[in-house]
N, C-alpha and C positions, 0 to 999 in steps of 0.2 A: 173401762176395761177391767180394772181390779175387782169391781163389783161382780162382773160376769165370771171371772176366774174363780172367785170364791163360791159362786152359786153352782158351778158344774164340777167342783172338785170331787164330790162324792161319786159322780157318774163317770169318771175318767176311764176306768177299766172296762166299762160296759158300753161305751158309745164311741162312735167315730165322728169327729168334727170335720165337715166339709164346707169350704167357703163357696158361696153362691153369689154371683154378681147380680146386681139389680139396682134400681133407682134408690131403693131404701137403704141398701147396704153399701153404697158408695162411700168413699172416704170423705169425711167432712172437710170443706175448705175453711179458709181463715175467716170468711165472713159469717159462717154459721156457728163458729165457736163462741163461747161466752168469754169475752176478754176479761182478764183480771185488772183491777184498778192499779194505776202506777203510783202506789203509795209505799210506805215503809214496810208493811206486812208482805208485799209482793217480793219473792226472792230476786226477780229480774228488775227490781226497781232502778230506774235511771233518773237521777235528779235533773230537773229542767233548768236551763240557763235563764236567769232573770233578764228581761229586756231592759237595755239601758234607758234611763230617763233623759229625754231631750227637752230642754227648755224652749218654749215657743214665746217669742215676743210679739205682742199684738200692737198694731198701729191704729189709732182712731183718727179718722178724717172727718172733719165737719165742714160744712159749707155755710156761708153767710146768707141769710135770707134777704129779701128785698127791703125789709124794714131797716136794716143797717144802712143800705145805700140811700134810702129816703132821709134818714137822719143826717147823713153826710151832706146831701144836697140842701137840706134846710139850714145846716150850720154855715153854708156858704153865704146865705142871705142874712143870717143873723149876726155873723162876725163882721164887725165894722172894718177891720183892717183888710179882710179879704174882699169886701165890696169896693173899697178904695182902690185896691190893686187891679181889679178887673176893669174899673172905669179908666184907669191910667193906660192900661194895655190897649183897650179898645179905641182910645183917643189918639195916642201917639204912635201906636204900631198896628197898622192894618193887618188883616188876616193874610193878604197875599204877600206882604212884605215878610211876615213871620214865616209863612210857608216857604218862601224862597230862601230865607236864611237856613231854615232847618234842611231844606233840600240840598243846599250846598254842603252843609256839614256832613250828612250821611254819605253823599257821593264822594266827597274828598276822603272820608275815612275808608271807603272801599278802594279808591284808587291807590292809596298809600299802603294798603294791605293790613289795616288795623281793624276793619270791620269783619270779624271772622264769620259772621252769620252768612255773608254773601259769598264766601270763598267756595270754590268747587264748581261754580256755575250750575247750580241746581235748577230745577224747573220753577215756574212762577208760583205754583201752589206750595211747593216745599219751602221756597224762600219766604213766602208770606207767613207760613206757619212758624218759621224760626224767628222772623223779625218780631212778630206780635208777642213773643214770650219775654222780651227784654227792652223794647224801645217802642215809643209811640210819638207821633207828631200828626198834626192835622192833614187829612187826605193822604195818609201814608200808604194805603192800599193802592191808590191810583199811581202814586210815585213809584212804588215797587214794581207794578205792572209795566209802567212806561220804561223803567230802567232795564227790565229783563228783555223787553221787546227791542230796545236800541243797543243792547250789549253786543259789540262786535265779535267778541270771543264766542258767545253763545250762538250767534247767527252762523258762524263758520263751523262750529263743532256739532250742532244738533242736526238731526236728519229732518228732511222735509216730509211731512205727513199729509199734505193737502193734494189737490189735483195737480197733475202736470200742466204746465203752461203751453198754450198753443193749440188753437182749434184747427180743424182741417180746412185748407184753402183749396178752392176749386181751380184746376188748371184749364185754360181755354181749350176746349175740345176741337180737334181738327174737323175739317169738312171733306177731306179727301185723303186717300192713303198716302203715307210717307211724308206727311207734313210735319208731324211731331213723332219723334222716336225716343225710345229709352235705350241707353247703352250702359253696359256693366261688364266687368271681368269675372270669370270663373277661374280661380287659381287653385293651386294645390293638387293638380291632376297628375297621375303617373305619366312619365314620358311615353309618347307613342308616335308612330309614323316614321318616315325616313328621316325627317329633321328633328325628331324627338320633341314634339310640341308638348308643353306642360301647362298651357292655359288655353282659354277660349273666350273670344269676344262675342257677346250676345247683343243683338240689335233687334228690338221689337217695335213694330209699327203700332202706335197707339190707336189708330183707327180700326184697322183690320186684324190686329193682334197677330200679324204674320211675323215669324222669327227668322233671323239669319244667324247661323252659327259658323264662326270662322276660327280655325286653330291658330294659335299664336304662342309666343314665348313670353315668359313672365318678365324678363329683363329687357323687352323691346322698348324702344323710345317712342316719343310723340311722333317723330318723323316716320317710323315704321307703322304706327297706327294710321297716320294720314294716308300713306300709300295703300294700306289695306282697305280703308273706307272708300277711297276714290276708285281703285281698280276693281273691287268686287261689289261694293254696295251702291255708290253713287251712280255708276254707269248703268245700273239697272233700275234704281228707284228715283233718281233725280236728286236735286239739292233739297236738304231738309230745312224747314222753317225754324223749328226749335228742337233742341236736343236736351233731354232730361238725363242727367248722370250725377254721380257722386263727385267728390273732389279729388279724384285720382290725378296724379301728375300727367298722365297721358291724355287727359281731357282738359288741358289748360288751353290758353290762347295760342300756345306754340303749335297746337294741332292745326288751327286754321291758317296760321302763317305758313306752315309747310304745305297745306293744301293749295294755297295760292301760288306757291313756287313750283308746282309740278309742271313737267314739260307738256307741251300741247299734244303730243302723241297719246298721252294717257287720258285725255279728254275727248279723243276722237270718237270712241264708241258712243258716248252720250250725244255728241253732236250729230252723229249719223242717225241714231234712233229717233231723234226729234226733228229731222229735216224731211221735207216732202220729197217722195221719190217720183220720178217722171213717169214711170210706167203705171203706178197705182194711184197717183195724185193724192196719196196719203202718207203719213209718217209711219215708219215701221212699228212704233210704239202703239199707235192707234189701232193698227190692224192686229197687233198681238194681244194687247191688254185692254184697249178701249179708252185709254187716257195717255197723255203725254207726261213724262216725268218733269218735275219742276226744274226750271233753269234759273240761273242767276238774274237774268233780265226780267223774269216774271214778277219779281218783287216791285219793279217799277210800274207795272200795269196790273196790280193785284185787284183793283176795283172794277176792272172791265170784265164783262161776261162773254165767254166765247163758246158757241155751240156749233158743233159740226153737223151739218144737215144729213150727211151720209150715214152718220152713226146715231141718229136721233132715237131710234127704237132701243138700241143698246144703252144709250145714255139715259133713257127713261127708267129702264130696269135698274141701272146702277144708282140713279138718283133715289128711287124708292127704297132700295136696300140701304143706302147711306142714311136716309132719314130715320129709318127703323133702327139702325145702329146707333145713331145719335140719342134717340129716346132711351134705348137700353143702357147706354153709358151714363145718361143723366140719372136714371133709376138706380143704377149701381153706385154712383157717386153719393146719392142721397142716403142710401142704406149704410154705406161705409162711414159717412159723416156723422149720422146719428149715433153709431156705435163709438166712434172716436171721441166725439164731444162729451159723451157721458163721463168719461174719465179725464177730461181736460178742461181747463179754465181759460177764459179769454185774457191774454196779457194786456196790462194797462201801462206799458213802458212808454216813457217820453224821452226825448233827446235831453241829455243833461242829468238823467237819473243815475244813481249809484246802484249797481246790481252785483250779486255774487254769482260766480261761475262754478258749476258743479264739477267735482273732481273724480267722478265715477270712471271716466275714460282717460284719466291722466295716468300714464305708465311710467313717468320719469320722476315720481315723488319717492324719495328715499325714506327709509325707516319702516317701522311696523305698520302694516296695513290697518290694524284695528285701531291705531291711535291717530291716523291721518285725518285731517279735517274733511268734512263733507263738502265744503265750499271754499273757494279761493278768495283772495283779497277783493274788495269792492272795486269795480271798474266803472268808468264814466261812459255812458251811451253817447256816441258821437253821431250816429246816423241809424236810421231804421230802414230795413229792406223787406219787401213783401207786403 
């Protein structure tokens, strides 16, 4: 700029300077300027701080080649004292005796809390990595693996990662309606009706998939359940051969005890429906549904075949429908069993075995849930069911 001011000084009175914007006349940015070096001649000189010198220590790691180990092996055979020692050990102390002694030593050290390498109940791989850094004995890897598999503390604390035990078992399929039924309770419902029912008893026929829904109260006893089943269900369906249910207190043996103690008047409807009427020469159940409900005395003659000639045509239709239903149920079970068995293993338990019980459904264990054991104490199998 000073050079331009000196050049136009003599024309200042005869000219007018007008600024014109353009790409060429734009103000120069910092990148287009010629920077001055940061040295002593620069008025804006700023001395730079010298970077501190940090000493770096180097570590040289060398590994021994196989020649060294070969020389050690050769020295064993050349050294007379070493050869005599090997002969004495192989003669007076067999390998299994030596292994057994070493096995006792390291297990005893662990039980007394002195063998810090096995503290913490780590996995088998981590334990093996720690052991091999400081101790060795013959067959040590096999001993460590065996110890980790038989450690009671590890078995109770570690999670099971394999398949769940128990394959699907087929239930004997019924040949007629209401021979086998499923029972369960639906609780937690809002109160409704004149009597404020808050639960529902669901009964499902395994053969025809017919459902019976009956309102109930959650706090009803086994006696109330027996009255409900007899007055509403049994009088229409007959006696069940098998009942599949959970372990609800209402489905215990007290249910059938209360059923047997019911007054005769409550069984009058079932007796009437299965008795031959004089005017029709048939039972009301045959004329209504085509079959008689199952009675208690039918279990004494279950091997006999009874065919009503007057209902042979209807009986044939029902027989074909029932056979088709049986085939469909077998196909459905085969499909469900294949899917179930893919994620489950066949248990090989025997009477007298010690087993651990999972604590997933234990709600009475105190303390932190994250620290509770996955399995409870080992229990002896006294009997097998199923």
